[in-house]
C-alpha positions in Angstrom: 83.3 158.8 68.2 86.2 161.0 69.8 90.0 160.7 70.5 90.2 159.0 74.0 93.3 160.0 76.5 94.3 156.5 78.0 97.3 158.9 79.6 98.5 162.2 79.1 99.5 162.7 75.5 98.7 159.1 75.1 95.7 158.9 72.8 93.7 156.0 71.2 92.5 157.2 68.0 90.3 154.3 66.1 87.2 153.5 64.6 84.1 151.6 64.9 83.9 149.4 61.3 80.2 148.7 61.2 79.7 148.6 57.4 81.8 144.7 56.8 79.7 141.7 56.4 83.3 139.8 56.5 87.0 140.1 58.2 89.6 139.1 56.1 86.7 138.4 53.6 85.8 135.4 55.1 84.9 135.8 58.9 81.2 136.7 59.5 81.7 140.5 61.7 77.8 141.4 60.4 76.3 141.3 64.1 79.7 142.2 66.2 81.1 145.0 64.3 84.8 145.6 64.5 87.1 148.2 66.3 90.3 149.1 64.2 92.8 150.7 67.1 95.3 152.9 66.3 97.1 155.2 68.9 98.6 159.0 68.9 101.9 159.6 70.5 102.7 163.4 71.6 105.7 164.3 72.4 108.9 166.5 70.7 108.3 163.9 68.1 104.5 162.7 67.3 103.5 159.3 66.5 101.2 157.1 65.6 101.0 153.5 66.3 99.5 151.1 63.5 97.3 152.5 61.2 94.0 152.1 59.9 91.2 150.3 57.3 90.9 152.1 53.4 87.2 152.7 53.6 87.3 154.0 57.1 90.4 156.9 56.0 87.4 160.0 55.9 86.4 159.3 60.0 90.6 157.6 60.9 92.0 161.3 59.1 89.2 163.6 61.6 90.0 161.7 64.5 93.8 161.8 63.9 93.7 165.7 63.2 91.5 166.3 65.8 94.6 165.4 67.5 97.7 166.6 65.7 97.4 167.9 62.0 99.1 165.1 59.7 102.1 167.3 58.4 103.2 167.6 62.2 103.4 163.5 62.6 106.9 161.9 62.4 106.9 158.4 62.5 104.3 155.9 61.6 105.1 152.7 64.0 103.5 149.4 62.2 103.2 146.5 64.2 101.3 144.8 61.5 101.4 145.2 57.5 98.1 143.5 57.0 95.0 146.1 55.0 92.9 146.4 58.2 95.8 148.9 59.3 97.0 150.3 56.6 94.5 150.8 54.5 95.3 154.7 55.2 98.5 155.2 54.2 98.6 156.5 51.1 96.6 159.5 52.0 98.8 160.2 55.4 102.2 159.8 52.7 99.8 162.1 50.1 99.4 164.4 53.3 102.5 164.1 54.6 105.9 162.7 52.3 107.8 163.0 55.2 106.8 160.4 57.2 109.1 158.1 58.6 107.7 154.5 59.0 109.0 152.2 61.5 109.2 148.4 61.4 110.9 145.3 60.9 112.3 143.9 58.1 110.4 141.4 56.3 107.8 144.8 56.6 110.3 147.0 54.5 109.5 144.3 52.1 106.1 143.4 52.4 105.1 147.8 52.3 106.7 147.3 49.2 105.0 144.9 47.6 101.9 146.2 49.1 102.1 149.9 48.4 105.3 150.2 46.7 106.7 152.5 49.5 110.8 152.2 49.7 112.1 154.9 50.7 111.5 157.0 54.8 111.2 153.1 56.2 113.3 152.4 58.9 114.0 149.0 60.4 113.8 148.4 64.1 115.3 145.2 65.8 114.1 143.5 68.4 114.3 145.2 71.6 115.8 148.5 69.5 114.6 151.5 71.4 113.6 155.2 69.8 113.5 158.3 72.5 111.0 160.8 71.3 111.9 163.1 74.1 110.1 162.8 76.5 109.2 159.0 75.8 110.4 156.3 74.5 109.2 153.1 72.4 111.3 149.9 72.5 110.2 147.5 70.1 109.7 143.2 70.2 109.4 141.3 67.4 106.4 138.6 68.0 106.5 136.8 64.5 103.6 134.9 62.9 101.1 137.0 65.4 99.9 135.8 62.5 101.9 137.2 60.0 105.5 137.5 59.5 106.8 141.0 60.0 105.0 141.8 63.2 106.5 143.0 66.1 105.0 144.6 69.1 105.8 148.4 70.4 106.3 149.3 74.7 105.8 152.5 75.9 108.8 152.3 78.3 107.9 155.1 80.7 103.7 154.1 81.1 104.5 150.7 81.1 101.1 150.9 78.1 101.8 147.4 75.2 100.8 147.5 72.0 100.8 144.2 70.2 98.4 145.0 67.5 96.8 141.7 66.8 97.5 140.0 69.5 95.2 140.4 72.3 93.1 141.5 70.1 88.7 140.4 69.6 85.6 141.4 67.5 83.2 143.8 68.1 82.7 147.2 67.7 83.7 149.3 70.8 80.6 150.2 72.8 81.2 154.2 73.2 83.6 153.3 75.5 87.4 152.0 75.1 88.3 150.8 78.5 87.5 147.7 79.9 86.2 148.9 83.3 83.7 151.4 81.4 82.3 148.3 79.6 79.4 147.0 80.5 79.4 143.9 78.4 83.0 143.0 78.7 81.9 139.0 78.6 80.5 139.6 75.6 83.5 141.2 74.0 85.4 138.0 75.7 83.6 135.8 74.1 84.4 137.6 70.3 87.6 137.9 71.3 87.4 134.0 71.7 85.7 133.8 68.2 88.6 136.3 66.7 91.6 133.7 68.6 89.9 131.3 67.2 89.5 132.8 63.5 92.5 134.8 63.4 95.2 133.7 66.0 94.8 130.1 66.8 96.9 128.5 63.3 99.7 130.2 64.9 99.3 129.1 68.8 102.9 128.1 69.2 104.2 131.5 67.9 101.5 133.3 70.0 103.3 131.4 73.0 106.6 132.1 72.6 105.0 135.6 72.1 103.5 135.6 75.4 106.8 134.4 76.8 108.8 136.7 75.5 106.4 140.3 76.8 106.1 138.9 80.2 109.1 140.8 80.7 107.9 143.4 80.4 105.4 145.3 83.5 102.4 146.2 81.9 99.5 148.7 82.9 97.9 148.6 79.8 97.4 146.1 77.0 96.1 148.8 73.8 95.3 146.2 71.3 94.4 147.2 67.1 91.2 145.6 67.9 89.0 145.4 70.8 89.1 147.1 74.5 91.7 149.0 75.9 92.8 146.5 79.0 93.8 149.2 81.7 91.9 147.9 85.0 92.8 144.4 84.1 95.0 143.9 81.7 96.7 140.6 82.8 92.7 139.9 81.9 93.2 139.8 78.6 96.8 137.7 78.6 95.4 135.2 81.2 92.7 134.6 78.4 95.3 134.9 75.7 97.3 131.9 76.9 94.0 129.6 77.6 93.2 129.7 74.2 96.6 128.8 73.4 97.3 126.1 75.5 93.7 124.2 73.8 96.4 124.1 71.2 98.0 120.9 72.9 95.7 120.2 76.3 93.7 121.3 78.8 90.6 121.7 76.6 87.2 122.0 77.8 85.4 118.5 78.6 82.5 119.5 76.5 81.5 118.5 72.6 80.7 120.3 69.7 78.7 118.7 67.0 78.2 119.7 63.4 75.5 118.4 60.9 74.5 118.8 58.0 71.4 117.4 56.4 69.6 117.2 52.9 66.4 115.5 53.6 65.9 115.4 57.5 67.6 112.0 58.0 71.2 113.0 59.5 69.9 116.3 61.5 67.0 113.2 63.5 69.8 111.3 64.1 72.3 114.3 64.9 69.5 115.6 67.6 69.4 111.9 69.0 73.0 112.2 69.2 73.2 115.0 71.1 70.7 114.1 73.6 72.2 110.6 74.5 75.7 112.4 75.1 74.1 115.1 77.5 72.3 112.1 79.2 76.3 111.4 80.3 76.7 114.8 81.6 78.7 116.9 78.9 77.7 120.1 77.7 76.7 119.9 73.6 77.1 122.6 71.6 75.1 121.5 68.4 75.9 123.7 65.0 74.1 123.5 61.2 77.4 123.7 59.0 74.9 125.5 55.8 73.7 127.6 58.1 75.9 128.9 60.6 78.8 130.9 60.5 81.9 129.1 60.0 83.8 131.7 62.7 81.2 130.8 65.4 81.6 127.1 65.0 85.4 127.5 65.1 85.0 129.2 68.3 83.3 125.9 69.8 85.4 123.7 68.3 88.7 125.4 70.1 87.4 125.1 73.4 86.4 121.7 73.2 87.8 118.3 73.7 84.6 116.6 71.4 84.5 116.8 68.1 81.1 114.9 66.5 80.6 115.2 62.5 76.6 114.2 61.3 76.8 114.7 57.1 75.5 112.6 54.6 76.5 111.5 51.6 76.9 113.4 48.4 77.2 111.4 45.4 78.9 109.2 46.7 81.2 111.6 48.5 80.9 113.5 52.5 78.2 116.1 51.8 80.4 119.4 50.6 79.8 122.2 53.5 81.2 119.5 56.1 83.8 118.5 53.7 84.8 122.9 53.8 84.6 122.4 57.2 87.0 119.4 58.0 89.6 121.6 55.5 89.6 124.3 58.1 89.9 122.3 60.8 93.2 121.2 59.1 93.5 125.3 58.5 93.9 126.3 62.0 95.3 123.2 63.2 92.6 121.4 65.6 94.7 118.5 66.7 94.1 116.0 69.1 90.6 115.7 69.8 88.4 113.4 70.4 85.7 112.5 67.4 82.9 110.9 65.9 81.2 110.2 62.1 77.6 109.1 61.6 76.1 110.0 58.8 73.2 108.9 55.5 73.7 107.1 52.8 71.8 106.0 49.3 73.6 103.5 46.8 77.3 104.6 47.7 79.6 105.9 50.0 83.6 106.8 50.1 82.0 109.0 53.4 83.2 106.8 56.5 86.6 106.5 54.5 87.2 110.4 54.0 86.2 110.9 57.4 88.9 108.3 59.1 91.3 110.0 56.5 90.6 113.3 58.2 90.4 112.4 61.7 94.2 110.4 60.7 95.6 113.9 59.3 93.9 116.2 62.3 95.0 113.1 65.6 91.7 113.1 66.3 91.0 109.6 67.5 87.8 108.0 66.8 85.1 106.5 68.9 82.9 106.2 66.2 82.5 106.0 62.2 79.0 104.9 61.8 76.5 105.3 58.5 72.9 103.9 58.8 71.6 103.6 54.6 68.5 105.9 54.2 66.2 107.1 56.8 67.4 106.3 60.7 66.0 102.8 61.8 65.2 102.3 65.8 68.5 99.7 65.5 71.0 102.3 64.3 69.3 104.6 66.8 69.4 101.3 69.6 73.7 102.0 69.5 73.9 106.0 70.9 73.9 105.2 74.4 77.0 103.1 74.4 78.9 105.2 71.8 78.2 108.3 74.3 79.0 106.7 77.6 82.5 105.3 75.7 82.9 109.1 74.2 82.6 110.5 77.1 84.4 108.2 79.1 87.5 109.2 76.6 86.8 113.4 76.6 87.3 113.2 80.3 90.6 111.0 80.5 92.1 113.4 77.5 94.8 115.3 78.6 
């Protein structure tokens, strides 16, 4: 893609990463890709807002130089120091040793340890402004969205917010950067929920504070570091983030995520019948095999839904390892206060029920049922499902 003008003398200058299979070495972007958005402001002072990843350095530099020679850049604003936004820094530094880097006090510490850059760094405080000529930048500290050094940059005269990872999402840009020119906005919104649940959800309390702080800024364009630039409906992406932030506390969808693992088909057959029983009570049920489905996709479902059903067999006396991984991720991402149940097959002995109870306790999940069956599920095992589903659906509907 070529550089795209957002406003006169303000440009998107990013790249699409369609090569990496994992984001942060963990979350699958094999099918969606991801954009790494950077921005250029041309004034008396020439500024880059954020940077790019190391593997995309060559096309990124070519795009920047289509707008301004690297040697003429005065400032690089570093809203966030994670390497997907800073991997090209060393190339820029070699090309122009006089660039001044701008960030928070914590950013100065991080850049010194990641890139050994200890000079030409200007620390800015919350609310501080920097005059570029005709334009003014204003900086807002939004720590732990999702690293401690994070800030947002606001272009005062044009009312453009550059919030880095906040309001960002997965998805390589489809030949356009703007929401009003994109024919796949709904897909991008789904990918953005997946991004939120994977990257930001564990910091929802901090994100809520950031949204409240930034609500005081008149915003006409939201230009994040990943995903679409929202110029027609900037309020749309803010409202979506508000909704997803609220899911950390309450107001989740009256729906169910059913996750299962199976060794010989016994637990899978019970999971299928469980899904049918819950659906018969009028609740949507999204069902995932943890052995074959990317954890990031499951997490997006779990984050928005009130109900969680875990179906997993016993493996050598313990809960099936892939399900243990899933439950550990629920702890990392702070998926609290859900309505839950556990079902699974066992052989000669099992600690799986107690293990599930322990996880549920840590996560503050209410447990409607915690039941195991010996080997293959029998008619008597299936017969308990209608009563379970009725109680489960009632508790989900009653949840805050």
